[in-house]
Each structure stands twice: as structure tokens, then as C-alpha cells.
C-alpha positions as semicolon CSV with decimal commas, in nm:
position;residue;x (nm);y (nm);z (nm)
1;M;11,273;11,911;9,700
2;E;11,392;12,163;9,891
3;A;11,121;12,380;10,010
4;L;10,996;12,044;10,077
5;R;11,234;11,949;10,318
6;H;11,205;12,281;10,475
7;N;10,818;12,229;10,592
8;I;10,921;11,892;10,697
9;D;11,163;12,023;10,921
10;A;10,966;12,310;11,009
11;G;10,707;12,101;11,106
12;Q;10,936;11,911;11,362
13;Y;10,904;12,200;11,639
14;K;10,509;12,185;11,552
15;M;10,501;11,803;11,673
16;D;10,595;11,878;12,067
17;A;10,409;11,715;12,315
18;H;10,110;11,865;12,452
19;P;9,822;11,749;12,689
20;A;9,541;11,553;12,602
21;Y;9,296;11,813;12,438
22;P;8,924;11,790;12,531
23;I;8,712;11,612;12,316
24;R;8,483;11,858;12,152
25;S;8,079;11,813;12,102
26;G;7,909;11,740;11,794
27;H;7,936;11,505;11,465
28;R;8,335;11,577;11,476
29;S;8,331;11,443;11,828
30;W;8,243;11,091;11,705
31;I;8,441;11,121;11,457
32;R;8,728;11,143;11,692
33;I;8,588;10,845;11,938
34;F;8,548;10,658;11,640
35;N;8,917;10,691;11,592
36;L;9,028;10,636;11,927
37;I;8,877;10,316;11,955
38;S;9,036;10,151;11,665
39;L;8,657;10,149;11,494
40;D;8,791;10,280;11,156
41;V;9,113;10,031;11,183
42;A;8,865;9,746;11,270
43;I;8,641;9,858;10,922
44;G;9,009;9,893;10,708
45;S;9,131;9,566;10,789
46;V;8,755;9,501;10,646
47;A;8,757;9,694;10,326
48;S;9,153;9,568;10,250
49;A;9,028;9,206;10,279
50;I;8,696;9,285;10,058
51;M;8,963;9,389;9,821
52;F;9,200;9,072;9,862
53;A;8,910;8,867;9,783
54;R;8,822;9,018;9,443
55;L;9,129;8,983;9,331
56;L;9,185;8,612;9,453
57;G;8,830;8,534;9,301
58;V;8,717;8,350;9,665
59;T;8,387;8,416;9,858
60;V;8,439;8,542;10,186
61;L;8,170;8,476;10,438
62;P;8,035;8,784;10,616
63;Y;8,091;8,574;10,926
64;G;8,466;8,561;10,835
65;Y;8,467;8,956;10,775
66;A;8,327;8,980;11,101
67;A;8,503;8,776;11,293
68;L;8,804;8,958;11,127
69;G;8,689;9,281;11,151
70;L;8,632;9,209;11,604
71;T;8,928;9,064;11,615
72;V;9,178;9,353;11,461
73;W;8,946;9,582;11,702
74;I;9,000;9,346;12,014
75;I;9,362;9,303;11,936
76;Y;9,450;9,682;11,892
77;T;9,238;9,814;12,158
78;A;9,444;9,515;12,408
79;D;9,744;9,691;12,277
80;H;9,643;10,034;12,386
81;L;9,484;9,918;12,713
82;L;9,860;9,768;12,788
83;D;10,020;10,096;12,698
84;A;9,798;10,312;12,895
85;Y;9,823;10,073;13,184
86;S;10,190;10,077;13,140
87;I;10,210;10,479;13,166
88;G;10,125;10,457;13,537
89;G;10,085;10,827;13,602
90;K;9,838;11,009;13,363
91;A;9,848;11,013;13,021
92;I;9,982;11,304;12,772
93;S;9,810;11,167;12,432
94;T;9,493;11,229;12,356
95;R;9,452;10,818;12,306
96;H;9,576;10,682;12,576
97;A;9,401;10,940;12,793
98;F;9,089;10,814;12,700
99;H;9,198;10,454;12,705
100;Q;9,280;10,540;13,060
101;R;8,950;10,734;13,166
102;H;8,739;10,438;12,987
103;F;9,013;10,146;13,081
104;A;8,700;9,937;13,287
105;L;8,462;9,995;12,946
106;L;8,692;9,936;12,714
107;L;8,772;9,604;12,873
108;F;8,475;9,465;12,921
109;L;8,385;9,588;12,495
110;M;8,654;9,382;12,470
111;L;8,585;9,046;12,666
112;M;8,260;9,060;12,503
113;S;8,407;9,076;12,144
114;S;8,617;8,804;12,231
115;C;8,270;8,596;12,306
116;A;8,162;8,709;11,986
117;V;8,491;8,628;11,781
118;L;8,468;8,276;11,949
119;L;8,111;8,260;11,852
120;L;8,143;8,349;11,492
121;I;8,433;8,137;11,397
122;T;8,211;7,789;11,474
123;M;8,039;7,907;11,111
124;I;8,323;8,017;10,890
125;R;8,491;7,790;10,677
126;R;8,748;7,519;10,816
127;P;9,038;7,664;10,588
128;V;9,000;7,987;10,761
129;L;8,959;7,852;11,082
130;E;9,294;7,646;11,111
131;S;9,465;7,942;10,959
132;G;9,331;8,236;11,175
133;L;9,406;7,949;11,483
134;W;9,779;7,999;11,385
135;L;9,791;8,362;11,345
136;S;9,627;8,395;11,691
137;A;9,923;8,222;11,835
138;V;10,132;8,473;11,672
139;V;9,927;8,756;11,791
140;V;9,914;8,637;12,159
141;L;10,271;8,605;12,165
142;Y;10,321;8,956;12,008
143;L;10,093;9,042;12,286
144;I;10,303;8,874;12,535
145;I;10,661;9,029;12,412
146;Q;10,547;9,340;12,249
147;R;10,761;9,578;12,503
148;K;11,069;9,393;12,365
149;L;11,031;9,410;12,035
150;T;11,184;9,769;12,031
151;P;11,274;9,880;11,742
152;L;11,128;9,583;11,558
153;K;10,743;9,649;11,713
154;E;10,604;9,812;11,388
155;F;10,698;9,602;11,170
156;A;10,553;9,365;11,355
157;V;10,214;9,497;11,398
158;G;10,221;9,550;11,019
159;I;10,285;9,163;10,909
160;I;10,042;9,073;11,184
161;Y;9,745;9,370;11,010
162;S;9,861;9,210;10,676
163;A;9,798;8,857;10,759
164;G;9,518;8,879;10,912
165;V;9,409;9,083;10,611
166;L;9,526;8,855;10,330
167;L;9,396;8,527;10,562
168;P;9,057;8,503;10,464
169;S;9,129;8,500;10,084
170;L;9,446;8,327;10,065
171;S;9,348;8,011;10,328
172;Q;9,112;7,987;10,013
173;A;9,275;8,023;9,748
174;S;9,288;7,697;9,509
175;A;9,624;7,840;9,248
176;A;9,967;7,944;9,313
177;L;9,987;8,333;9,340
178;G;10,032;8,507;9,043
179;P;10,366;8,765;8,961
180;G;10,112;9,067;8,990
181;L;9,913;9,009;9,347
182;I;10,253;8,959;9,493
183;W;10,346;9,271;9,383
184;V;10,027;9,412;9,537
185;I;10,070;9,203;9,835
186;A;10,396;9,351;9,910
187;I;10,282;9,722;9,843
188;F;10,007;9,679;10,107
189;T;10,235;9,487;10,373
190;C;10,470;9,838;10,355
191;T;10,174;10,056;10,346
192;T;10,129;9,915;10,704
193;F;10,495;10,005;10,756
194;L;10,446;10,349;10,670
195;N;10,121;10,404;10,835
196;L;10,271;10,248;11,192
197;I;10,601;10,430;11,112
198;L;10,474;10,778;11,053
199;F;10,259;10,774;11,370
200;S;10,578;10,647;11,622
201;W;10,730;10,951;11,356
202;F;10,468;11,204;11,480
203;G;10,432;11,063;11,849
204;M;10,759;11,034;11,964
205;N;10,790;11,303;12,210
206;E;10,440;11,194;12,345
207;D;10,610;10,820;12,352
208;K;10,942;10,987;12,539
209;L;10,759;11,160;12,847
210;Q;10,545;10,866;12,865
211;R;10,828;10,589;12,844
212;Q;10,696;10,444;12,612
213;F;10,897;10,284;12,318
214;S;10,886;10,281;11,910
215;I;11,128;10,282;11,632
216;A;11,126;10,651;11,596
217;L;11,273;10,709;11,963
218;S;11,503;10,417;11,858
219;L;11,639;10,593;11,514
220;G;11,532;10,977;11,595
221;F;11,391;11,228;11,488
222;R;11,625;11,245;11,119
223;R;11,656;10,877;11,099
224;T;11,294;10,805;11,058
225;R;11,267;11,064;10,839
226;T;11,527;10,921;10,621
227;L;11,355;10,605;10,653
228;L;11,032;10,685;10,531
229;I;11,160;10,842;10,247
230;A;11,319;10,515;10,151
231;I;11,027;10,297;10,156
232;F;10,834;10,592;9,983
233;V;11,088;10,562;9,712
234;V;11,024;10,137;9,783
235;Q;10,639;10,202;9,699
236;L;10,718;10,393;9,398
237;I;10,901;10,115;9,263
238;L;10,652;9,841;9,375
239;I;10,409;10,036;9,209
240;L;10,591;10,060;8,907
241;G;10,673;9,664;8,868
242;A;10,322;9,560;8,992
243;L;10,203;9,751;8,650
244;I;10,473;9,644;8,455
245;S;10,416;9,297;8,610
246;G;9,957;9,370;8,487
247;A;9,841;9,323;8,818
248;D;9,537;9,435;8,866
249;R;9,509;9,805;8,808
250;I;9,223;9,912;9,024
251;S;9,394;9,772;9,366
252;V;9,710;9,975;9,244
253;G;9,493;10,228;9,182
254;I;9,391;10,214;9,524
255;L;9,685;10,144;9,655
256;L;9,875;10,458;9,490
257;G;9,574;10,669;9,627
258;M;9,638;10,507;10,007
259;N;10,023;10,589;9,981
260;A;9,952;10,954;9,833
261;V;9,776;11,012;10,138
262;L;10,027;10,920;10,407
263;F;10,293;11,080;10,185
264;L;10,065;11,416;10,242
265;I;10,088;11,361;10,598
266;F;10,472;11,333;10,591
267;A;10,536;11,652;10,352
268;F;10,282;11,839;10,640
269;P;10,383;11,795;10,981
270;G;10,269;12,059;11,089
271;W;9,913;12,086;10,985
272;F;9,880;11,711;11,071
273;S;10,003;11,756;11,384
274;T;9,747;12,002;11,511
275;E;9,490;11,742;11,699
276;E;9,614;11,511;11,608
277;R;9,474;11,495;11,217
278;Y;9,768;11,243;11,101
279;R;9,594;10,971;11,319
280;L;9,240;10,989;11,113
281;A;9,418;11,080;10,794
282;G;9,605;10,788;10,864
283;D;9,408;10,576;10,956
284;G;9,122;10,664;10,760
285;V;9,362;10,548;10,422
286;F;9,256;10,166;10,502
287;L;8,892;10,283;10,444
288;I;8,993;10,347;10,054
289;P;8,990;9,994;9,945
290;L;8,621;9,965;10,012
291;I;8,603;10,090;9,649
292;S;8,723;9,775;9,499
293;A;8,341;9,660;9,683
294;F;8,103;9,903;9,441
295;L;8,365;9,747;9,134
296;A;8,330;9,396;9,223
């Protein structure tokens, strides 16, 4: 434990802000762009929705998955564009610099995607549509007041993301949720919190220089680290509770793997801060639920 603490402390000094680094050519550049424009997040939401559809035993139409993925991408892109615009000057972080350089193109793609979502919602089932409209109102409210939510922004985003992932399945569920499923939902929601708070912890120096707001800047480096450790402990308790309650072992195993990756990012901040590897790995964990699609 002492060695782990030393490694995390040492990593603090490697997490300093640096100018946005150039995106190299080759296949790695495509992976990086894939992450910068949040396509991995959008696909990850669909992967997670597939896992919950299997758990609840419901069928989600392809239109529903497409609408979910596009909606998640629109929300994340709108959030990043608002941040990039609010910075004013040249952004330090690679993500914000990318959104500043391609602001007009991303805004156009976001508007086209919004039109596609409007078309898709005419094809999805009525219960999903009605629930989606309620959630859309919450999303619009979030985008309006997001800069006033500090230090609750990460929790708000986590709840909205989790609600969007669960919406296609829960809106069609005919029976009450069993205790096992409730445990799994709690673990998944806490996983989104871990992801977002971990990102704010890694990016706190850049956020400070760019006058952005985050929970990490509100709490400071050490208190945020303590909060992350506390959530990891809570996750272990929830996972044990899920197994004892008879929750689906495949889903619990998937969530355990996701949290294991997040813990590795937390334990080795020096390595993962280089070229923002923490973002590639941290967002990539939400692709792990795709495993459930092959085990259904």
C-alpha cells in the first residue's frame, strides 16, 4: 500500500499541463481522433445498453440503439464545444484545441446528427420515446446551467449518462427490478462517476489554466484522490453485494473488469498522463460491455 501511495504521489508531478501535442500519422492517429470526438463514448453507451437489455430480457430495436449513440455523441460534443468556446484564447488541452480548430465542422455534424435523431425517434417504440423526451428536457437544462453545477458537474453527467444507457431497457421492462439488477445498476452508475472524477483529477492543471471548473479543482489533488479511493472501496462492497444477491455473474464480471482498468489508471498516473493515455483507456472501458452481446 505504501508503494502504491508513493507511485500516485510521484505521478502528481507528471500530470502538469502541457501544450496540445500534435496528432501523429498512422493508425494511432485515427484511434486518437476517434477518442477526441467522443465516438468511443457513444459506442460505449450502446454497448452498455446492450448489456442491460440482455439483463432485463427486452428487445431494443436497432433504431433505439442508433438514437442512443447519436444522442450521447451530440451531448458530449455540445459540452466540449461549449468548453472550447468559453476558453476564449488558445486551448491547452488536446481535446479542447481540437474542438476549437474544427468548431464549425463539429457544429455542423452535431446539427446533422440532431436531424438524424429526430428521424430515428419516429421509428422507436412509444415507451422509449416518452422516456427519452423527459430525459432530453433534463439534458437541455444541464447544458444551460452546466457551468453553475461545480463541483457537482461530474455527478450530473454520470447520472445523465447512466439514465440514457438504462432508458431503452427500463422503459420497456414489465416486471419490477430484482435486487440483483439494482446492485448492477448501482455499480455501473458509480463506474461512470469514477471515470469522470478520474478525468477531472488528471486534467485539473489544464482546467485551472483554462479557467474551467471541475470537482478536482474544487477539492484539490489530495482530497480528490481520497474521494476516488473511497469510491473504489464502495465499488468493491457493491460488487460483493451483487454476487451475494445472485446478480448476473457475467455482468458483474464485466463491471469488475471495467473498474480494474480504472484502478490501474489511478494507480499509475505518471504513465497514463503521457499523451492523455488515461482518456483512451478510461473511455475504452465502456466498450467492454460489448462482451455481453456475444454471450446473449
